[in-house]
C-alpha positions in Angstrom: -15.6 9.8 3.8 -18.3 11.8 5.5 -17.8 15.6 4.9 -20.1 18.5 4.3 -22.8 17.2 6.7 -26.3 18.1 5.3 -25.1 20.9 3.2 -26.7 21.9 -0.1 -23.3 22.9 -1.4 -21.3 20.2 -3.0 -17.9 19.5 -2.0 -15.4 18.5 -4.8 -12.7 16.0 -4.2 -10.1 15.5 -6.9 -8.5 12.0 -6.5 -8.6 8.3 -7.2 -9.2 6.1 -4.2 -8.0 2.5 -4.4 -8.0 -0.3 -1.8 -7.0 -4.0 -2.2 -9.7 -4.9 0.1 -12.8 -2.9 0.9 -13.9 0.8 0.4 -17.1 2.3 2.0 -18.2 5.7 0.9 -21.3 7.0 2.6 -22.8 10.1 0.8 -26.2 10.1 2.5 -25.4 13.1 4.8 -22.5 14.4 2.8 -22.7 16.1 -0.6 -19.5 15.2 -2.5 -18.4 14.8 -6.0 -15.3 12.7 -6.5 -13.5 13.6 -9.7 -11.1 10.7 -10.5 -12.5 7.4 -9.5 -12.9 4.6 -7.0 -11.5 1.1 -7.3 -11.2 -2.0 -5.1 -12.2 -5.6 -4.6 -15.4 -4.7 -2.6 -16.7 -1.1 -3.2 -19.8 0.1 -1.3 -21.2 3.4 -2.3 -24.2 5.0 -0.5 -25.4 8.3 -2.0 -29.2 8.8 -2.1 -30.9 10.8 0.8 -34.5 10.1 1.9 -36.0 12.4 -0.8 -34.1 10.6 -3.5 -31.6 13.5 -4.1 -28.1 12.4 -5.2 -25.7 13.2 -2.5 -22.6 11.4 -4.0 -21.4 11.7 -7.4 -18.3 10.0 -9.0 -16.8 11.3 -12.2 -14.4 9.0 -13.6 -11.2 10.5 -15.3 -10.5 8.3 -18.4 -6.7 9.2 -18.1 -6.5 7.9 -14.5 -8.5 4.7 -15.4 -6.1 4.1 -18.4 -3.1 4.5 -16.1 -4.5 2.2 -13.4 -5.5 -0.5 -15.9 -2.0 -0.4 -17.4 -0.1 -1.0 -14.0 1.6 -4.1 -13.6 0.1 -6.5 -11.1 2.2 -7.8 -8.3 4.1 -10.9 -9.5 5.2 -13.6 -7.1 8.9 -14.0 -6.9 10.6 -17.2 -6.0 13.8 -16.5 -4.1 14.9 -20.1 -3.3 14.2 -23.4 -4.8 14.7 -26.8 -3.0 16.7 -29.5 -5.0 14.6 -32.3 -6.5 14.3 -35.5 -4.6 15.2 -38.6 -6.6 13.0 -41.7 -5.9 13.4 -45.3 -7.1 10.1 -46.3 -8.6 9.3 -49.9 -9.3 6.9 -50.9 -12.0 
């Protein structure tokens, strides 16, 4: 996400960003506030400019986080099982 290039006005985004892999959000040149949240296995956030001014803010919505945490994870489904192999074992 790279919007609102070098602007003093903050751009507000209402949403929850999720990825099973990687999320990169660069807020150095943008000035954004994400209201909702961000989640993923590998989240990389960059949001301070050279003058130490915050350019990226994330406001987590507790309701969205509760819904996300209560989602059922993918479950592996077995569609076919091979019959067992009977072996003679000598002691």
